[in-house]
C-alpha positions as CSV (number, residue, x, y, z in Angstrom):
1,M,0.0,0.0,0.0
2,A,1.0,3.6,-0.3
3,Q,2.6,4.9,2.9
4,A,4.0,8.0,4.5
5,S,7.7,7.9,4.2
6,E,10.7,8.7,6.5
7,I,12.9,9.3,3.4
8,E,13.9,12.9,3.6
9,W,13.4,13.8,0.0
10,T,9.8,12.4,-0.5
11,D,6.5,12.4,1.3
12,A,5.1,9.0,0.5
13,T,6.0,5.7,-1.2
14,W,3.9,3.8,-3.8
15,N,4.8,0.2,-4.6
16,P,2.8,-1.2,-7.5
17,V,5.8,-3.6,-7.9
18,T,7.8,-5.2,-5.1
19,G,10.9,-7.3,-5.2
20,C,14.0,-7.1,-7.4
21,T,17.4,-8.6,-8.3
22,K,20.9,-7.3,-7.7
23,I,22.8,-5.7,-10.6
24,G,25.7,-3.9,-9.0
25,P,27.7,-3.1,-5.8
26,G,25.1,-0.5,-4.8
27,C,22.7,-3.5,-4.4
28,D,25.0,-5.6,-2.2
29,N,23.4,-4.5,1.1
30,C,19.9,-3.5,-0.2
31,Y,17.7,-2.3,2.6
32,A,14.5,-3.3,0.7
33,S,15.7,-6.9,0.3
34,R,16.8,-7.1,3.9
35,F,13.4,-5.9,5.1
36,A,11.4,-8.1,2.7
37,E,13.3,-11.4,3.4
38,R,12.4,-11.2,7.1
39,W,8.8,-12.1,6.1
40,R,9.5,-14.9,3.5
41,G,7.1,-17.8,4.1
42,I,4.7,-15.9,6.4
43,D,1.3,-16.7,4.9
44,G,-0.7,-13.6,4.2
45,H,2.1,-11.1,4.6
46,P,2.7,-8.7,1.7
47,Y,6.2,-10.1,1.6
48,E,5.5,-13.8,2.1
49,Q,7.4,-14.2,-1.2
50,G,10.4,-12.4,0.2
51,F,12.1,-10.1,-2.3
52,D,11.0,-12.1,-5.3
53,L,9.5,-9.8,-8.0
54,R,5.7,-9.3,-7.7
55,L,3.2,-7.1,-9.5
56,W,0.4,-5.5,-7.5
57,P,-2.4,-4.5,-9.9
58,D,-4.7,-3.6,-7.1
59,R,-2.4,-0.8,-6.1
60,L,-2.2,0.8,-9.5
61,E,-4.9,3.4,-8.9
62,Q,-3.9,4.4,-5.3
63,P,-2.5,7.8,-6.1
64,L,-5.7,8.8,-7.9
65,R,-7.4,8.6,-4.5
66,W,-4.9,10.9,-2.9
67,K,-6.3,14.4,-3.3
68,K,-3.7,16.3,-1.3
69,P,-0.6,16.9,-3.4
70,R,2.5,15.1,-2.3
71,L,5.9,13.9,-3.5
72,I,5.6,10.2,-4.2
73,F,8.6,7.8,-4.5
74,V,7.6,5.1,-7.0
75,N,8.7,1.6,-6.1
76,S,10.8,2.2,-3.1
77,M,10.8,-1.6,-2.8
78,S,11.6,-2.5,-6.4
79,D,12.7,-1.1,-9.8
80,L,10.0,-0.3,-12.3
81,F,12.4,-1.0,-15.1
82,H,13.3,-4.5,-14.0
83,K,13.5,-6.6,-17.2
84,D,10.8,-8.9,-15.9
85,V,8.2,-6.2,-15.4
86,P,6.0,-6.3,-18.6
87,V,5.9,-3.2,-20.7
88,S,2.1,-3.3,-20.5
89,Y,2.3,-3.0,-16.7
90,I,4.8,-0.1,-16.9
91,N,2.3,1.5,-19.2
92,S,-0.4,1.2,-16.5
93,V,1.9,2.8,-13.9
94,F,2.6,5.7,-16.3
95,E,-1.1,6.1,-17.1
96,T,-1.8,6.5,-13.4
97,M,1.0,9.0,-12.9
98,E,-0.1,11.0,-16.0
99,S,-3.7,11.2,-14.6
100,A,-2.7,12.0,-11.0
101,D,-1.0,15.3,-11.9
102,Q,-1.8,16.8,-8.5
103,H,1.3,14.9,-7.3
104,V,5.0,14.8,-8.2
105,F,6.2,11.2,-8.9
106,Q,9.9,10.3,-8.4
107,V,10.9,7.3,-10.4
108,L,14.4,6.0,-9.7
109,T,16.2,3.1,-11.4
110,K,19.5,1.5,-11.9
111,R,18.4,0.1,-15.3
112,S,19.1,3.3,-17.1
113,S,19.1,2.0,-20.7
114,L,15.7,0.4,-20.2
115,L,14.4,3.7,-18.8
116,R,15.8,5.6,-21.8
117,K,14.3,3.1,-24.3
118,Y,10.8,3.2,-22.6
119,I,10.6,7.0,-22.2
120,N,11.7,7.7,-25.7
121,Q,9.1,5.3,-27.1
122,R,6.3,6.7,-24.9
123,Y,7.1,10.3,-25.5
124,Q,8.4,10.2,-29.0
125,E,7.1,13.7,-30.0
126,S,7.4,15.4,-26.6
127,V,8.9,14.9,-23.2
128,A,7.6,13.3,-20.0
129,P,5.2,15.5,-18.0
130,D,7.0,17.8,-15.5
131,H,5.3,16.2,-12.5
132,I,7.0,12.9,-13.4
133,W,10.7,13.1,-12.3
134,L,12.9,10.5,-13.8
135,G,16.2,9.5,-12.0
136,V,19.0,7.0,-11.9
137,S,21.1,5.6,-9.0
138,V,24.9,5.9,-9.3
139,E,27.1,4.4,-6.6
140,D,30.6,5.0,-8.1
141,R,32.5,6.2,-11.2
142,E,32.2,2.8,-12.9
143,H,28.4,3.2,-13.1
144,S,28.3,6.9,-14.1
145,S,27.2,5.9,-17.7
146,R,23.7,5.7,-16.2
147,I,23.8,9.5,-16.1
148,E,24.4,9.7,-19.8
149,H,21.5,7.3,-20.5
150,L,19.3,9.5,-18.4
151,K,20.3,12.7,-20.2
152,Q,19.4,11.0,-23.5
153,A,15.8,10.3,-22.2
154,N,12.9,12.6,-23.2
155,A,12.4,13.8,-19.6
156,S,11.4,17.1,-18.2
157,I,13.0,16.7,-14.8
158,R,16.0,14.4,-14.4
159,F,17.7,13.6,-11.1
160,V,20.6,11.4,-9.9
161,S,20.7,9.6,-6.6
162,F,24.4,9.1,-5.5
163,E,23.3,6.7,-2.8
164,P,24.9,4.6,-1.5
165,L,28.0,6.6,-2.5
166,L,30.7,3.9,-2.5
167,G,33.5,5.7,-4.3
168,P,34.5,8.9,-5.9
169,I,32.5,9.9,-9.0
170,G,35.2,12.3,-10.3
171,K,34.4,15.1,-12.8
172,V,30.9,14.7,-14.1
173,N,28.9,16.7,-16.6
174,L,25.5,17.4,-15.0
175,G,24.1,19.4,-17.9
176,G,20.4,18.6,-18.2
177,I,20.2,17.2,-14.6
178,A,17.9,19.2,-12.3
179,W,18.6,17.5,-8.9
180,A,21.3,15.4,-7.2
181,I,20.9,13.4,-4.0
182,V,24.0,12.2,-2.1
183,G,24.0,9.7,0.8
184,G,26.1,7.2,2.5
185,E,25.0,3.5,3.0
186,S,23.1,2.5,6.1
187,G,22.6,-0.9,7.7
188,P,24.5,-3.6,9.6
189,K,27.2,-3.9,6.8
190,A,27.3,-0.3,5.8
191,R,30.4,0.8,3.9
192,P,31.7,4.2,4.8
193,M,31.5,7.3,2.6
194,D,34.6,9.5,2.3
195,P,33.6,13.2,2.9
196,K,35.7,14.1,-0.1
197,W,33.4,12.2,-2.4
198,A,30.3,14.1,-1.1
199,R,32.1,17.5,-1.2
200,E,33.2,16.9,-4.7
201,L,29.7,16.3,-5.9
202,R,28.3,19.2,-3.9
203,D,30.8,21.6,-5.4
204,Q,30.1,20.4,-8.9
205,C,26.3,20.8,-8.4
206,L,26.8,24.4,-7.2
207,R,29.0,25.2,-10.2
208,Q,26.6,23.6,-12.6
209,D,23.3,25.0,-11.1
210,V,22.0,21.6,-10.0
211,S,19.9,21.5,-6.8
212,F,21.8,19.5,-4.2
213,F,20.3,17.4,-1.4
214,F,22.5,15.7,1.2
215,K,20.5,12.9,2.6
216,Q,22.8,11.2,5.2
217,W,26.2,10.0,6.2
218,G,24.9,6.6,6.9
219,G,26.1,3.9,9.4
220,P,24.4,1.2,11.3
221,R,21.1,3.1,11.0
222,P,20.1,5.8,8.5
223,K,20.3,8.6,11.0
224,S,23.5,7.4,12.7
225,G,25.8,10.0,11.2
226,G,23.4,12.8,10.8
227,R,22.7,15.0,7.8
228,T,25.0,17.9,8.0
229,L,27.8,18.4,5.4
230,D,30.4,20.9,6.5
231,G,28.0,22.2,9.2
232,E,25.1,22.8,6.9
233,I,21.8,21.0,6.0
234,W,21.6,20.8,2.2
235,D,17.9,20.4,1.2
236,G,17.9,21.5,-2.4
237,F,14.9,20.6,-4.6
238,P,14.4,21.5,-8.2
239,V,11.7,24.0,-7.3
240,H,12.7,26.5,-10.0
241,R,11.4,24.0,-12.5
242,M,8.1,23.4,-10.8
243,K,4.9,25.2,-11.7
244,K,4.3,26.4,-8.1
245,P,6.6,27.0,-5.1
246,M,7.2,23.9,-2.9
247,S,5.4,25.6,0.0
248,E,2.2,25.8,-2.0
249,M,2.3,22.3,-3.4
250,F,3.4,20.2,-0.5
251,A,2.8,20.2,3.2
252,R,6.4,19.5,4.3
253,S,7.5,20.2,7.9
């Protein structure tokens, strides 16, 4: 079901798909997999199948029933562009998002080439609506090609989540990117994030006019290391690209 979220950069989560498979080092200690596998084999539990991929058609229209505008993270417990999610089902998810334009939807994937292919087929003569933000996760320099795939997609608002940040990204061209999120890994096997990596990304965002959001340092728990970077809270959002100020669209505390 759709739920209020403790993730700092969103208001709620919506999971019309759950479950996934690992495709890179950023997936090694996946929080969603760790959570879901606790319930494997428990009859009647939403995660009785653990983290195996599952479609939830009965959840497809949930955002249409939410009248109050909110930021919605799509598939916090999966990846919409997993190769085993049928295109027809992805179409249904996009139809809901297109209709529920009182919200902003945040779609995040590691499968960047599949995102690019789908978006460019769906919006051949235009771009995705500006209330559907499209993003990719990048954990280190070796996976930065995902950013280029995203830049090639017909999107209005593009964002990159550098979380968990597992290594330096180096110099990166963020042209066409509206928003960057940076965060360290959390959980019992969390790998530390070097402050230099976060500062390097922050400084590049500032130079390239990209909204910068510092989510967390990480550690055994998400809030273990706090959220300040060089003594400041960085809560940048791409508000300059939205139709209304954030304060008018969302009730954020």
